[in-house]
C-alpha positions in Angstrom: -0.2 -0.1 -0.1 1.3 3.7 -1.0 2.2 5.2 2.2 4.0 8.4 1.6 4.2 9.4 5.6 5.4 7.3 8.5 3.1 7.0 11.4 5.3 9.2 13.2 5.2 12.2 10.8 1.4 11.8 10.8 1.2 12.0 14.4 3.7 15.0 14.3 1.5 16.8 11.7 -1.6 16.0 13.8 0.0 17.3 16.9 1.0 20.4 15.2 -2.3 20.8 14.0 -3.9 20.6 17.5 -1.5 23.0 18.7 -2.0 25.8 16.3 -5.8 25.2 16.2 -5.9 25.7 19.9 -3.2 28.6 20.3 -3.9 30.4 17.1 -7.2 29.5 15.9 -8.3 30.4 12.3 -9.9 33.6 11.0 -13.6 32.5 10.6 -15.6 35.3 8.1 -19.0 33.8 8.4 -20.8 35.1 11.6 -23.3 32.1 11.8 -20.0 29.5 11.5 -18.5 31.3 14.2 -21.8 30.8 16.7 -21.9 27.4 15.6 -18.1 26.8 16.9 -18.9 28.9 20.1 -21.9 26.7 20.9 -19.8 23.7 20.5 -17.4 24.9 23.1 -14.5 27.1 20.8 -13.4 30.6 21.7 -14.1 33.7 19.5 -11.8 36.6 19.3 -12.6 40.3 18.7 -11.0 39.8 15.3 -13.0 36.7 14.5 -10.4 34.0 14.9 -11.8 31.0 16.2 -9.7 29.0 18.9 -10.2 25.2 18.7 -9.6 23.6 22.0 -7.7 20.0 21.7 -10.9 18.2 22.9 -13.4 19.7 20.0 -11.4 18.5 17.4 -11.0 15.1 18.8 -14.7 14.7 19.5 -15.3 16.2 15.8 -12.8 13.6 14.4 -14.6 10.5 16.3 -17.7 11.3 14.4 -16.0 11.1 11.1 -17.0 7.8 9.3 -14.1 5.7 8.3 -15.5 4.9 4.9 -17.8 7.2 2.8 -18.8 7.9 -0.7 -19.0 10.9 -3.0 -21.7 10.0 -5.8 -20.9 11.6 -9.2 -23.2 12.3 -11.9 -22.9 9.1 -13.3 -22.1 5.9 -10.9 -19.2 4.8 -12.9 -17.7 8.2 -11.5 -18.7 7.5 -7.8 -15.5 7.3 -5.2 -15.5 5.4 -2.3 -13.2 6.9 0.4 -11.8 4.1 2.6 -8.5 3.8 4.2 -5.6 3.0 1.8 -7.2 4.4 -1.2 -5.8 7.9 -2.6 -7.3 10.1 -5.3 -5.9 13.0 -7.4 -7.7 16.1 -7.5 -7.2 19.6 -9.3 -7.7 22.5 -6.9 -7.0 25.9 -6.1 -9.0 29.4 -7.3 -6.2 31.0 -9.3 -6.8 34.3 -10.1 -4.5 34.2 -12.8 -4.1 32.0 -16.1 -0.8 31.7 -18.2 -2.3 31.9 -21.6 -0.9 29.7 -24.8 0.9 33.0 -25.8 2.8 33.1 -22.3 1.1 36.0 -20.6 -0.3 36.0 -17.3 -4.0 37.5 -17.1 -7.2 37.6 -15.0 -8.9 34.1 -15.6 -12.7 34.4 -17.1 -15.3 32.4 -17.6 -13.9 30.9 -20.8 -11.0 29.7 -19.4 -12.8 27.9 -16.4 -15.0 26.1 -19.4 -11.8 25.5 -21.1 -9.5 24.2 -18.3 -12.8 21.9 -17.0 -13.0 20.3 -20.5 -9.1 19.7 -20.8 -8.9 18.3 -17.1 -12.0 16.0 -17.5 -10.3 14.4 -20.0 -7.0 13.6 -18.1 -6.8 10.0 -17.3 -5.5 10.2 -13.6 -7.6 13.1 -12.1 -9.9 11.7 -10.5 -11.6 14.7 -8.8 -12.4 18.0 -10.5 -12.7 21.0 -8.3 -13.3 24.7 -9.7 -9.6 25.6 -10.6 -9.8 29.3 -11.2 -11.8 32.3 -10.1 -13.9 34.3 -12.5 -12.7 37.9 -13.0 -14.7 38.8 -15.8 -18.5 38.2 -14.0 -20.1 40.1 -11.1 -18.7 39.0 -7.6 -22.5 37.7 -6.7 -22.5 35.7 -10.0 -18.9 33.9 -9.5 -20.1 31.0 -7.5 -23.1 30.1 -10.0 -21.2 30.8 -13.3 -18.2 28.5 -11.7 -20.5 25.6 -10.8 -22.2 25.8 -13.9 -18.7 25.5 -16.0 -17.9 22.3 -13.4 -21.5 20.8 -14.3 -21.7 21.7 -18.2 -17.8 20.4 -19.0 -17.1 17.6 -16.6 -18.6 14.6 -16.0 -16.8 13.7 -13.2 -18.0 17.0 -11.3 -18.3 17.4 -8.4 -16.8 13.9 -7.7 -14.7 11.6 -9.8 -14.3 8.2 -11.1 -12.8 5.4 -9.5 -9.1 4.4 -10.3 -10.1 1.0 -11.8 -12.1 2.8 -14.5 -9.5 4.6 -16.3 -10.5 3.8 -19.7 -11.5 6.9 -22.1 -15.0 7.8 -21.4 -17.5 8.0 -24.5 -20.1 11.1 -24.9 -20.8 13.5 -27.4 -17.6 15.3 -28.8 -16.9 18.6 -28.1 -15.9 21.5 -30.3 -12.2 22.5 -30.4 -11.2 24.2 -27.3 -9.4 27.5 -27.6 -7.1 28.6 -24.3 -6.7 32.2 -25.6 
């Protein structure tokens, strides 16, 4: 079984995370989320940091099931998370793209549609997230447009295909992509 970290390394990362959450905390912008944390025993500071005591983290971790499934838009794209299984995903919310001419520029809705179409064809990507932030739509419309691009251009969004099913996908052909 692939195991990139030793048990000691995993324990050290966990201990460091617990220490950071308990001493530094995390900044939480959403008031409703801060109230939920506080209701469960976290302390909220004046600058909206949530200080999470170790016991709260440990209690929450005990409630997470060891195995769970993410359901794809098609059954063959379901992912069964369980010990020993690893999946590859895109990620991020990059503000900029590097176009084919080598120019760095703000990412657009068209870029996201093109990127999602491209990544959907990559054999070893199991999960597709929304890798760029849209700079060409009003802020209040960004989330809806990003979600639409994911659904329109990816059969694996919001989850992905199982590693055993790394065969080319059959579906209607798409028009040629332009990354301009």
